[in-house]
N, C-alpha and C positions, 0 to 999 in steps of 0.2 A: 718849722720848717726843714732842719733835716728829716724828720720822720713821713712827711710829704713827699721828700724824693724818696725814701726807702719802700712806699707803698707803690709808688709812681715804675719805682724798678722790680718791683715782687711783680703788678699789674703784665709785666713789659716780657716776666718770663713766664709768668702761668701762662700769659697768651700763647706763650712759645710751643709750652708745654702739651696746650692741649690741640693746636694745631696738628700738633708734630703724632701726636697721636692717632688724629685723626683720620690725616691724610688730604690726598684730595680728592674733591666731587664724583663722584663712579659717576657715567654715564649709565644705563637699566641698558642690555642688546636688546634686537628687535624682540618682538615676542613670534616663537612657532609658531608657524601656522597647525592647524591641524590638520590631519592626515585623510586625506579622501575617496573614498573604495570607489565615485565617478560623480565626476569634472560635473559631470552635468545636471546632476539630481538640488533641488530644489529644494529638498530640505534630509534634513540627512541621521541619524539620531542609531540608540546603537539598545539591544535587549529589550524589547520592545513588547508589547503583547493588548494582544484587543478580542473581549467579550460583547455577542448577541446578547439580551436576557428577556423572553419573554415572560413577562409575570415574574412567580420565583424560578422558574425552567433556563439553567441556563442553555440555551443551545449548540452556541457549538466558539471555540474562543483560536484564533492567534498568536502564536510567538514567533517572534522572526530577532533571530542577529544582532540584523543591519536594516533595517529598514527606507529604501531611498522613494520620491516626493519625487515626484518628475513636474515640468508646469503645468501641463499636461492634465494634471493630478495621479496619472497614474502610477502604481508603487512596481516596485522590484524589492522580495527580501530573500534574504541571505542566510541560509540553516533555519529553515521556518519545519515550524512545526501545527499542523489546521487541525485540534479535535475540535469530535460533531459526537453531542451525544442523541442516544436514541433509544428509549423501551428499555429502561436501564445497561444498553453497550455505550463502548465507549469506540471511533472511529478515529484511529489519528492514520495523520497523513503525513512526509516528512518528506523534506526535496533542500534537496545542495542552493537547490534558484529557485524562486516563483515566481513572477510577473503578472503583475493585471491590471488592464485600460479601466479608464476613467471611475467605471459603473460600478468598479468590484465587486464584478461577479462570478468571472469566471476564470480563472487559476492558470499559466503554466507553467507545469512543473519541471524541473529538467535535474538528473542528478541525482543517482543512485534512490529513486523515487521507492514508497514503499508506504503499505494500506495495512496496516494491522487490529484487530475487529481483537475490541477482549476478551470471547470468546478462542483468541487464539487460531486465527483467521489469517494465514500474511498473503499478500497480491504482488510483487516485486517487478521494475521496472526501472528504463533508464528513462525513459518521459510521456509526459502524460500530458491529460490538464484531467482541472479539477470545476466541476460549477458549484458555488453553493446552490444558489435557490434547487437544483436540480437535484442537486447531491451524488451525479452522476461522476466518474472515476472514469478516464477513457483513455487505451493507451496504444496509439497506430504500429509501435513495433514489439518487440517478444517479451513476454512476460513469464514466470513465470510462480507458483501461487501452489499454496499448502495449510493441512491443518489434519494434526493429530499420524494420525494411521496414511491418508491423504495428500497425495504435491501430483502437480498438472503443470503443462507448458503449453504454452500457444501465441500467438501473433494477433494485434489487430482484439482488443478485450475489452470489454467498459463494466466495469463495475456497479449496480445499484444498490446504493448505501436505503435509501429508503425502503426496497424489499430486498433487499438481499441473497442479487443476480450474479451471477459471475457467468458471460457471454462472453467466449472466444472466436474469434470465427472465421479463426486459420490453425491449421498445423497441430489441433486439440489433438495433446494427450492426460494421459487422465492411471497413475498407477497407487496401487490400497496396499498399503503389504501389513504383516502378521505383527505381531506383538514380540515374536525371532525373527522382527529380519526381512522374512520368506514374505515374495510375493506373490499376493493374491489373484491379485485385475490388473495390465497390462493391454489399456486400450488404446488404439489414436482415430483416432477419424475428421474430417476435413472441418467441424462444427462443436462443441461443447455450450453444455449451459446446465450451471450449477446453478438450481435454486436453496439455498438454502435455509427458506422456514419453508418446505416444503417438505424438507431434506430428499430431494429428488436430482440424479443427472439424466441430460439429455446429451446420446452422440448423434449426428447425424453425418450421410454422404461416407458409403465404404467406411462403412466402422468395420474395423476388426479386431479382438478379442484375443488377451492370454485366461484361463482361470487353470492352475496347475499346470494340467495337460490336456486340458477340455479348449477348443482355439472354434470360437463365432469367430459368422459372418454376417454381414447386414445389412439394407440398407442405413432403418435407424434402430435406434434402442435408448430405450425407457427404464434405467438400473434407484432401486430401492433403496434407497441409506436407512441406517439405524441413526439414531439421534445427533450421534456425534458423527458421523457424514465420512466417519472410522470400514463401517462393511458392509458389502451390498448383498441384502437379504434376501430378493429379484431381479430380474428380471425382464422386458420382455424385448424382444424380438417384431421388428418388422420390416416385411420387401426380401428377397433373397434372403432370407433367414433358416441358413446353415454350420448344426454344431456338427464335433470331430471331438472324438476321443471323453478321456472324458473316467470319474473312477466311481461315474452309472452302470446298470443295467444294459444305459445302450450304446453303442460302440456312435453312428450315427443319428443323425435326425435330419429334414429337412421338410420346410411348408413357406407360404407365406408371411405365418406369423406365430414364433413358437414363446410361450412361457413358459421362466423358467423360476422357480422360487428352493432358496436354501433354508437354511437350518439361520438359529441365534446371532450364531459366528460366523455364519458365511460360507462354510467351510465342505458341507456336505449339500447334494442336492435332493430336493423331497420329494418333487412333482414334478413333472413336468405336463407342456396340454401342446395341442397342435395345431394349428387350426386352416385347415384350404391348402391341396394341392400337399398335399400329406405323407413322410414317408418316412421306415426307421428302422436301422438293421441291432442287429442283437450278438 
């Protein structure tokens, strides 16, 4: 009987100690909801990557820091990187924000938009579009570009990735410098077209070019470029062509058409051809 009483007292004391050590049952607080970038989005993920592969060839990929999908299946990408692969080159389009409609074909880009090609060509603007089916980027506002010693600017531009052609429709300017930083070509015109496959630069509409001490004016100018697109080896002037100054034997030249051929580094005029209504002075 004494043993039973002792065991009962021990059990009560032990239970008290256990309760005291555990304390009262705590109720878990409410779970903090995840932070939403866009409350209207139906689906929101982080660090997503989409790839399109045809056979064994990867055609393009889209990386996004935060993709948002709306009810109509349209998308918004935050800090997006689009990479297109073609014939050994990589074309990378980056922007702070990109939106796409339900068909996901054309992206509206905004904020530090940049197109970079693996050979060093870069095009920069603040807003534009990129059509994935056509592989064409369009920038209605101001643009700048550079490749090696060549740089330029303008407005209302398109870049055709398939053909490697940059077309600037307004206020075009192209500058080429030498290794020492000296400007060897400074051309301004209404429009400009840079064909990177053919290594040709077309300037049109009131073309004005300064080459060192030589001043060139014409309605149209076609400049042939070196394979690196940073040396002008020849120029074909068409329409009201006028050349003044320079280090050659002729001080001034006029004609409907003038062809100028330079040496390999583009610094020395080697040959001149004047055609129709031609005149010159020494």
